[in-house]
N, C-alpha and C positions, 0 to 999 in steps of 0.2 A: 040800743044798737051796740053790738060788740065792736070793740076797736081792734083792728088788725095791725100788726107791725108794718111799718113802711120800710121797704128795702130799695137800695140802689141797684140798678141792673148788674153792676159788677159784683155785688155781693152774692148773687145767685149763680154766677158763672163759675164752674169748678176750675181750679188751677191745675197746673201740671205737677202731679205728685212726684214724678221722677226727678224733675229739676229742683223741686223743693228739698228733697232728700239730699241730692248732690250738693246743693247750696249749703245746707246745714252741716254736712260732713266736711265740706271744703272749708267752711268758716272755723270749724273745730280744729282742723289741721293748721290753719293759719294762726289761731290762738296759741296752739302748742309750739309753733315755730317762734312765736314772740317771746318764749322763755329765754332765748339767747339774745339778749338785748342789753341796752345800756341802763340798767337799773340795779339798785342795791336793795337788799332785804328780801324776805320771802313773802311778804304780803301780796305783791303783784303776782308772784308765782301761784299762790293759792287761788286767787281770783281767776287767773287764766285757766288753770287746770279745772277748777270748779265749773266755769262757764262752758268749757269744752265738753266736760262730762255731762252737763245738763243738756247740751245740744244732741250729743250721741244718745243719751237716754230717751229724749223725746222721739228721735227717729226709731229707735228700737221699740219703744212702747207703741208707736203708730203701726209699725209692721206687725207686731204681735196682736194688737187689737183688731186690725183688719183681717189677719189670717184666721182668728177665732170667730169672726163674724160679729164682734161687739161694736164695730164702728162701720157705718155704711161706706161702700166703695165709691159712691157718686160725689163725695165732697172732698 
């Protein structure tokens, strides 16, 4: 007997892609605004900028993959 993966009902329900993109970009903006804070050194700056770029890159990659048909639109 083949074993099928077990899913919770919420795993199969698609999320709202528009709100996910807005949330990711909003978080990136908040991270960049945190550059003006009460900290010394550049280590924190590098992590904040890197994380913001990672979020923006994920949104851009998602848009490009969906536009080119390499990622299904139902998820």
